[in-house]
C-alpha atoms as an extended CHARMM CRD file, in Angstrom:
* protein
*
        98  EXT
         1         1  MET       CA             10.5810000000       14.4690000000       13.2820000000  PROA      1               0.0000000000
         2         2  TYR       CA              9.3250000000       12.7280000000       16.5400000000  PROA      2               0.0000000000
         3         3  TYR       CA              9.4880000000       14.4850000000       19.8510000000  PROA      3               0.0000000000
         4         4  ARG       CA              8.0540000000       14.0370000000       23.2170000000  PROA      4               0.0000000000
         5         5  PRO       CA              5.1970000000       16.5030000000       24.4040000000  PROA      5               0.0000000000
         6         6  ALA       CA              7.5510000000       17.4320000000       27.2790000000  PROA      6               0.0000000000
         7         7  ASP       CA             10.0830000000       18.6830000000       24.8440000000  PROA      7               0.0000000000
         8         8  LYS       CA              7.4730000000       21.2830000000       23.6940000000  PROA      8               0.0000000000
         9         9  ALA       CA              6.3040000000       22.0840000000       27.2380000000  PROA      9               0.0000000000
        10        10  ALA       CA              9.9030000000       22.8510000000       28.0940000000  PROA      10              0.0000000000
        11        11  GLY       CA             10.3160000000       25.2680000000       25.1940000000  PROA      11              0.0000000000
        12        12  PHE       CA             12.7420000000       22.9070000000       23.1280000000  PROA      12              0.0000000000
        13        13  ASP       CA             12.1900000000       22.6570000000       19.3470000000  PROA      13              0.0000000000
        14        14  PHE       CA             13.8590000000       19.4570000000       18.0290000000  PROA      14              0.0000000000
        15        15  SER       CA             12.6120000000       19.8410000000       14.4680000000  PROA      15              0.0000000000
        16        16  GLY       CA             15.0760000000       20.9250000000       11.8710000000  PROA      16              0.0000000000
        17        17  ALA       CA             15.7070000000       21.5540000000        8.2440000000  PROA      17              0.0000000000
        18        18  ALA       CA             15.9920000000       18.3140000000        6.2430000000  PROA      18              0.0000000000
        19        19  GLY       CA             14.8850000000       16.1400000000        9.1870000000  PROA      19              0.0000000000
        20        20  HSD       CA             17.9720000000       17.1400000000       11.1850000000  PROA      20              0.0000000000
        21        21  ALA       CA             17.3400000000       17.7720000000       15.0090000000  PROA      21              0.0000000000
        22        22  SER       CA             18.1450000000       21.1290000000       16.2040000000  PROA      22              0.0000000000
        23        23  LEU       CA             19.4030000000       21.2230000000       19.8250000000  PROA      23              0.0000000000
        24        24  ARG       CA             18.6500000000       25.0320000000       20.1150000000  PROA      24              0.0000000000
        25        25  PRO       CA             15.2350000000       25.9100000000       21.5030000000  PROA      25              0.0000000000
        26        26  PRO       CA             13.1990000000       28.5140000000       19.6080000000  PROA      26              0.0000000000
        27        27  PRO       CA             14.7350000000       31.9210000000       19.8240000000  PROA      27              0.0000000000
        28        28  ALA       CA             11.5550000000       33.3850000000       21.5920000000  PROA      28              0.0000000000
        29        29  SER       CA             12.2040000000       31.0880000000       24.5700000000  PROA      29              0.0000000000
        30        30  GLY       CA             15.5030000000       32.7370000000       25.3450000000  PROA      30              0.0000000000
        31        31  ARG       CA             17.1680000000       29.4450000000       25.9820000000  PROA      31              0.0000000000
        32        32  CYS       CA             20.3490000000       28.0050000000       24.2850000000  PROA      32              0.0000000000
        33        33  ALA       CA             21.5540000000       24.6940000000       25.1340000000  PROA      33              0.0000000000
        34        34  THR       CA             24.5510000000       22.3280000000       24.4710000000  PROA      34              0.0000000000
        35        35  PRO       CA             23.7680000000       18.5860000000       23.7320000000  PROA      35              0.0000000000
        36        36  LEU       CA             24.7960000000       17.9260000000       27.2900000000  PROA      36              0.0000000000
        37        37  MET       CA             22.3610000000       20.3320000000       28.7850000000  PROA      37              0.0000000000
        38        38  VAL       CA             19.5930000000       18.8230000000       26.7830000000  PROA      38              0.0000000000
        39        39  ALA       CA             20.6040000000       15.2980000000       27.8310000000  PROA      39              0.0000000000
        40        40  ALA       CA             20.6730000000       16.3970000000       31.5700000000  PROA      40              0.0000000000
        41        41  PHE       CA             17.4270000000       18.3370000000       31.2700000000  PROA      41              0.0000000000
        42        42  ARG       CA             15.7080000000       15.3140000000       29.6870000000  PROA      42              0.0000000000
        43        43  LEU       CA             17.2970000000       13.0890000000       32.5170000000  PROA      43              0.0000000000
        44        44  ARG       CA             18.8640000000       10.6410000000       30.1560000000  PROA      44              0.0000000000
        45        45  PRO       CA             21.8090000000        9.0880000000       31.9980000000  PROA      45              0.0000000000
        46        46  VAL       CA             23.1850000000        6.9560000000       29.1610000000  PROA      46              0.0000000000
        47        47  LEU       CA             23.4020000000       10.0260000000       26.7350000000  PROA      47              0.0000000000
        48        48  VAL       CA             24.9940000000       12.1860000000       29.5030000000  PROA      48              0.0000000000
        49        49  GLN       CA             27.6070000000        9.5530000000       30.1230000000  PROA      49              0.0000000000
        50        50  LEU       CA             28.2380000000        9.0970000000       26.4300000000  PROA      50              0.0000000000
        51        51  LEU       CA             28.5960000000       12.8510000000       26.0080000000  PROA      51              0.0000000000
        52        52  LEU       CA             30.9380000000       13.1510000000       28.9780000000  PROA      52              0.0000000000
        53        53  GLN       CA             33.1240000000       10.2260000000       27.6830000000  PROA      53              0.0000000000
        54        54  HSD       CA             33.5230000000       12.1670000000       24.3910000000  PROA      54              0.0000000000
        55        55  GLY       CA             34.6510000000       15.3090000000       25.9630000000  PROA      55              0.0000000000
        56        56  ALA       CA             31.4410000000       17.4160000000       26.5600000000  PROA      56              0.0000000000
        57        57  GLN       CA             32.4520000000       20.3350000000       28.6480000000  PROA      57              0.0000000000
        58        58  VAL       CA             30.3850000000       20.0460000000       31.8860000000  PROA      58              0.0000000000
        59        59  ASN       CA             30.4260000000       23.5160000000       33.1630000000  PROA      59              0.0000000000
        60        60  LEU       CA             29.4110000000       25.6380000000       30.2640000000  PROA      60              0.0000000000
        61        61  CYS       CA             26.6530000000       27.9270000000       30.9770000000  PROA      61              0.0000000000
        62        62  ALA       CA             23.8980000000       29.2280000000       28.8020000000  PROA      62              0.0000000000
        63        63  ALA       CA             23.3090000000       32.9150000000       28.5370000000  PROA      63              0.0000000000
        64        64  GLU       CA             20.6510000000       32.8830000000       31.3200000000  PROA      64              0.0000000000
        65        65  GLY       CA             23.2600000000       30.9560000000       33.6080000000  PROA      65              0.0000000000
        66        66  SER       CA             21.9030000000       27.4320000000       33.3560000000  PROA      66              0.0000000000
        67        67  SER       CA             24.3430000000       24.6200000000       33.3150000000  PROA      67              0.0000000000
        68        68  ALA       CA             23.8420000000       20.8990000000       32.7480000000  PROA      68              0.0000000000
        69        69  LEU       CA             23.7450000000       20.3650000000       36.5260000000  PROA      69              0.0000000000
        70        70  SER       CA             21.2750000000       23.1710000000       37.1040000000  PROA      70              0.0000000000
        71        71  LEU       CA             18.9920000000       21.8070000000       34.4000000000  PROA      71              0.0000000000
        72        72  ALA       CA             19.2080000000       18.2690000000       35.9050000000  PROA      72              0.0000000000
        73        73  GLN       CA             18.3010000000       19.5600000000       39.3690000000  PROA      73              0.0000000000
        74        74  GLU       CA             15.2960000000       21.8180000000       38.2220000000  PROA      74              0.0000000000
        75        75  ASP       CA             11.6800000000       20.4440000000       38.1770000000  PROA      75              0.0000000000
        76        76  ASN       CA             10.7390000000       19.9370000000       34.5530000000  PROA      76              0.0000000000
        77        77  PRO       CA              8.3050000000       18.0270000000       32.3880000000  PROA      77              0.0000000000
        78        78  TYR       CA             10.4250000000       14.9140000000       32.3600000000  PROA      78              0.0000000000
        79        79  MET       CA             10.3850000000       14.5370000000       36.2760000000  PROA      79              0.0000000000
        80        80  GLU       CA              7.2090000000       12.5250000000       36.2510000000  PROA      80              0.0000000000
        81        81  THR       CA              8.4940000000        9.8800000000       33.7760000000  PROA      81              0.0000000000
        82        82  TYR       CA             12.1810000000        9.8760000000       34.6070000000  PROA      82              0.0000000000
        83        83  ARG       CA             12.2480000000       10.6630000000       38.2450000000  PROA      83              0.0000000000
        84        84  GLY       CA             14.4380000000        7.7220000000       38.9660000000  PROA      84              0.0000000000
        85        85  CYS       CA             17.0320000000        8.9120000000       36.5340000000  PROA      85              0.0000000000
        86        86  GLN       CA             17.4710000000       12.3760000000       38.0290000000  PROA      86              0.0000000000
        87        87  PRO       CA             20.0080000000       11.1740000000       40.8560000000  PROA      87              0.0000000000
        88        88  ILE       CA             21.9460000000        9.2200000000       38.3750000000  PROA      88              0.0000000000
        89        89  VAL       CA             22.4100000000       12.1650000000       35.9060000000  PROA      89              0.0000000000
        90        90  ILE       CA             23.2890000000       14.4750000000       38.8770000000  PROA      90              0.0000000000
        91        91  ARG       CA             25.8860000000       12.0320000000       40.1810000000  PROA      91              0.0000000000
        92        92  LEU       CA             27.4060000000       11.5460000000       36.5840000000  PROA      92              0.0000000000
        93        93  LEU       CA             27.7420000000       15.3600000000       36.2660000000  PROA      93              0.0000000000
        94        94  LYS       CA             29.2810000000       15.8490000000       39.7620000000  PROA      94              0.0000000000
        95        95  ALA       CA             31.6500000000       12.9840000000       39.2350000000  PROA      95              0.0000000000
        96        96  VAL       CA             33.4510000000       15.0920000000       36.5100000000  PROA      96              0.0000000000
        97        97  GLY       CA             33.4350000000       18.2630000000       38.3920000000  PROA      97              0.0000000000
        98        98  ALA       CA             30.0960000000       19.9830000000       37.7820000000  PROA      98              0.0000000000
C-alpha cells in the first residue's frame, strides 16, 4: 500500500492485512488514533470536513492525551508540504467545538 514518507516519520503504519489500511500506528509507538486524528495530523481539510459531516467525535483523546486539534497544531512532518492547510484544519475543528 502506498504511503508518504512523512507517515513513517510520524510513526504511523498504514499497511494492513489484505491491502486494507490500518489507522492505528504500530504498538511500539504508543500512539492510537481515530480517522479524524489522522486526517488532522496529516493536515487534510477536505477529509477532516467529510469526517465531521459524518459524525466524527471531535473531542476524543488518545491514551497519551492527544486530540485531533492538538495533533493539527503540533509541528509534524506534514508541515512543510501542507503548511497552508493547518489554519483551515484548525478552524474546521474549532467550529465544531474542539
